[in-house]
C-alpha positions, 0 to 999 in steps of 0.5 A: 526235882519236880516236873516243871524243872524236868520239862524245862531242862528237856526243852533247853536240850532239845532247843541247844542240841537239836536246834528245835525252837523252844517256843515251838516244844509243847508237853503234847508235842510228838518227838518223831512227828512233830520235833523230827526226833528219829531213833538216833537223836533219841538215843543221843537224848537219853545219854544227854538225860543221864546227868540229870538222873544221876544214873544209868537210864534203862531203855526199857523206861523209854520204850513207849515214850512218844511225847515230850510229856512222856519224857518228864514222866519217865525221868520223873519217875527215875528220879524219884523212884529211890525217894521214900513216898510222901504221906 
């Protein structure tokens, strides 16, 4: 799964489950400051992202997440960590 597909999935989740208008979500949007995602919402978001990754999500992977792009990057690493490196 590429980063664009992950981004679109995250935007859809934020729109459908948190009432955040998709048009207002940008990669650089700060979860807390711009989108009003608090710590409880963040946990809920991680739970909803689990099926995308297909395994348990380690909270440590999301500890430094501040923006939508950070979420995408963290998920991309988790989704692709078991894949062999491309040469």
